[in-house]
C-alpha positions in Angstrom: 163.0 150.0 -31.3 164.2 149.1 -27.8 161.0 146.9 -27.3 161.8 145.0 -30.5 165.3 144.2 -29.2 163.9 143.1 -25.9 161.4 140.8 -27.7 164.2 139.4 -29.9 166.3 138.7 -26.7 163.3 137.0 -25.1 162.8 134.8 -28.2 166.4 133.8 -28.2 166.0 132.6 -24.6 162.9 130.7 -25.4 164.2 128.8 -28.4 167.6 128.0 -27.0 169.7 130.1 -29.3 171.0 132.4 -26.6 174.7 132.5 -25.7 174.2 130.0 -22.9 173.2 127.3 -25.4 175.2 125.6 -28.1 174.3 124.5 -31.6 171.7 125.5 -34.0 168.2 124.4 -32.9 167.0 125.0 -36.5 169.7 122.8 -38.1 167.3 120.4 -39.8 165.5 123.3 -41.5 168.8 124.9 -42.4 170.2 121.6 -43.8 167.1 120.9 -46.0 167.1 124.5 -47.3 170.8 124.3 -48.1 170.2 120.9 -49.9 167.5 122.4 -52.1 169.5 125.5 -52.8 172.5 123.5 -53.8 170.4 121.6 -56.4 168.7 124.7 -57.6 172.1 126.5 -58.1 173.5 123.5 -60.1 170.4 123.6 -62.4 170.9 127.4 -62.8 174.5 126.8 -63.6 173.6 124.3 -66.3 171.1 126.7 -67.8 173.7 129.5 -67.8 176.2 127.2 -69.5 173.6 126.2 -72.1 172.9 129.9 -72.9 176.7 130.6 -73.3 177.2 132.5 -70.1 180.2 130.6 -68.9 181.3 133.0 -66.2 177.9 133.0 -64.5 177.8 129.2 -65.0 181.1 128.7 -63.2 180.1 131.0 -60.3 176.8 129.2 -59.8 178.6 125.8 -60.0 181.0 126.9 -57.2 178.1 128.1 -55.1 176.3 124.9 -55.7 179.4 122.9 -54.7 179.6 124.8 -51.4 175.9 124.3 -50.6 175.9 120.6 -51.7 178.9 119.8 -49.5 177.4 121.6 -46.5 174.1 119.8 -46.9 175.8 116.4 -47.4 174.2 116.0 -50.8 176.5 113.4 -52.4 174.7 113.1 -55.7 174.7 116.8 -56.4 178.3 117.1 -55.2 179.5 114.3 -57.5 177.6 115.7 -60.5 179.0 119.2 -60.0 181.7 120.1 -62.6 183.8 122.0 -60.1 184.2 118.9 -57.9 185.8 116.7 -60.6 188.9 115.2 -59.0 189.2 111.9 -57.2 190.0 113.7 -54.0 186.9 115.9 -54.4 184.8 112.7 -54.8 186.4 111.1 -51.6 185.8 114.4 -49.7 182.2 114.5 -50.8 181.6 110.9 -49.9 183.3 111.1 -46.5 181.5 114.4 -45.7 178.1 112.9 -46.6 178.8 109.8 -44.5 179.9 111.9 -41.6 176.9 114.1 -42.0 174.6 111.1 -42.2 176.0 109.8 -38.9 175.6 113.2 -37.2 172.0 113.5 -38.5 171.1 110.0 -37.1 172.5 110.9 -33.7 170.8 114.3 -33.6 167.5 112.8 -34.7 167.6 110.1 -31.9 168.5 112.8 -29.4 165.6 115.0 -30.6 163.2 112.1 -30.5 164.1 111.4 -26.9 163.6 115.0 -26.0 160.2 115.1 -27.8 159.1 112.0 -25.8 160.1 113.7 -22.5 158.5 117.0 -23.5 154.9 115.9 -23.1 152.6 118.9 -23.2 155.4 121.4 -22.5 156.6 123.7 -25.2 159.1 122.0 -27.4 162.7 121.7 -26.2 165.2 123.6 -28.4 166.1 121.7 -31.4 163.0 119.5 -31.5 160.7 121.6 -33.7 161.7 120.3 -37.1 160.9 116.6 -37.0 159.7 116.5 -40.6 162.9 118.0 -41.9 165.0 115.6 -39.8 163.2 112.7 -41.4 163.4 114.2 -44.9 167.2 114.6 -44.5 167.6 111.0 -43.2 165.5 109.7 -46.1 167.5 111.7 -48.6 170.9 110.3 -47.3 169.9 106.7 -46.7 171.8 105.5 -49.7 175.1 107.1 -48.3 174.8 105.0 -45.1 174.5 101.8 -47.1 177.3 102.3 -49.7 180.1 99.9 -49.4 183.8 100.5 -50.2 183.3 98.8 -53.5 180.4 101.1 -54.3 182.5 104.1 -53.6 185.4 102.6 -55.6 183.1 102.1 -58.6 181.7 105.6 -58.4 185.1 107.2 -58.3 187.0 104.9 -60.7 186.7 107.1 -63.7 187.9 110.2 -61.8 191.0 108.4 -60.6 191.7 107.0 -64.1 191.6 110.5 -65.5 193.9 112.0 -62.9 196.3 109.1 -62.3 196.8 106.8 -65.2 199.4 104.8 -63.3 197.1 103.9 -60.4 195.4 100.5 -60.7 191.9 99.8 -59.4 193.4 97.6 -56.7 195.6 100.5 -55.6 192.6 102.9 -55.5 190.5 100.4 -53.5 193.3 99.9 -51.0 193.5 103.7 -50.6 189.8 104.0 -50.1 189.9 101.2 -47.5 192.7 103.0 -45.7 190.6 106.2 -45.6 187.6 104.3 -44.3 189.7 102.6 -41.6 191.1 106.0 -40.5 194.6 105.4 -41.5 196.6 106.2 -44.6 198.4 103.7 -46.7 201.8 103.9 -48.2 
């Protein structure tokens, strides 16, 4: 048993997950797994709802919402019945956009480390290139959406919640969020 613990400690030092390192060197793998799980949970929720098990359906939908937001999966987040408000939509979009930006930066950093690595064993955080690219491909649409695209996607949610808010007011609010300042 003691030998197993020593081996685990040695592995942690080798892959950069020891206490002297920061971050998750397996983040791309985690992100893709979380993405797929969020989608699978939403499908299971729909199946449970169709079979009449509303309690299970709601629980699965909440789990899916958590996984979808963590994985920056905008499409699954916006189609989740538990994330139905305009604020939920804005949160999902901004989370996905922030996540996309983080993934781009981490991918560039990992690529540079892979180039420097040569024949040495991989640097921590550089072992999951395929998952990095898969995540970037899956979120490419988020990085190209304009304020008008977001406004259009969320217009129905806003109309349902706030009948007195005009599309122009909503667009102004979204622009304020994107600019990093609130509007009054």
